[in-house]
N, C-alpha and C positions, 0 to 999 in steps of 0.2 A: 678320155679326152686327149686331143693331140699333144704330144709333147715333144721337144726337141732339146737336148741337152748337150753342149759343146764342152769339150775339154782339151788339154794338151798345151795351152797357152804357156806363156812365162817371159822370162827375161834371158835373152840371147845376144851374143856379140855380132857385130855386122860379119858377114860371109856364113854365119851358121844357119843350121836348120831347125826347123820344128814340123810337127805331124799333128794336124789337128783332127779331131774326131767330134762326129755329132751324131747320136745315140737318138732315134726316134722311135715313138709308139702312138697308137691311136687311129692309124689312117693304114691305107694300104701303099706300103713303102714302094712297092717295085712297080707300082701303076705311075709315078710321079716323077718328073724332072725334079732336081735339087739344085740349089744354090749356096753359094757361099758369098757374104758381103762382108765389108768393112767400115768401121766408122771411126774416124780419128777426129780429135777436138778441132772443132771450127772448121770442119770440112762435111762435104756432102756425103752420103753415104755411098758407098760403091760397090757395085757388082764387080767380084774378081775371078769368079769362076762359076760354072754351071756343067751340069752333066744330065744327059738323058735317061728315062727311066731304065733303060737296058744297060747304059754306061759307054753307049757307043759313040756317044758325040759330045765330048767335052767341049768347052768354049772359055776362053780366058780374055781377061782385060788385057790392053796392051802393055801395061804396067808390069804386069807378073807373066806375061807368057814366057815360055821357056825356062822359069824358075819355079813356078809352082806347078803342082800336079794333082787332079781331082780324080777321086775314084769312090767307088761305092762296093758294098757287099749286100745285096738284097736279101740274103738268108739271115743277116744279123741287123737289118734294117738301119745301117749306119752308112754314113757319107764321109769320107775323108778330105783334107787337103794336106798335101806335103809341101812344104815351104822351104826352097832351098836359096843359098846365095843371098839371106836377107839384108836389108839396109834400112837405114832409120826411117825411110819413107814408108815403110811397111809396117811401122808402129801404128797399131790401132785395136781397136774392140773386133773381134771375127764372130760372125754372125752367121747361122744356117738358116736356111729359109725355104719353104714349100708352099704351093698354092694348092690346096687339096680340098676335096669334096669329102664330106660325111654326111651324116644324118642332120647337122645342122645347117647344110648347104656349103658354098665354096667359099673359101678366104684364107688369105695369107695367114702363115703361121710361122713364128720366130722363135728362137731360143733364146736365152739370157745373154749368149755371147761369152767369149773367153778373151782375155787381154794378152795382147802379144806386143812385147816392148823390146826393140833393137837397139843397144846401146852399148858402147865400149865403158 
């Protein structure tokens, strides 16, 4: 079955950096765009970054553009999110997402998320 497992979150001071990873399995990773979302308490889920199947077309939310970098390793079925110059507004649970087709049809898949807390 499809699995997405995020890691790399933690507590970081303002101005710091973190690198998140999302290891995937159960679908043809190299055929699909991948997405990073974040969910903060009492806020709507926000898409922060996307990347095309070949990695050639990254996209970013205005709130993170210039600070976050999305990348992927198709050989390892893994997508990354490098986060720099973090601030307290970046505090959220970060989730990996794909809409993929399997023998069961097409649907959205989500990981369990990894918590990022930015605090002094």
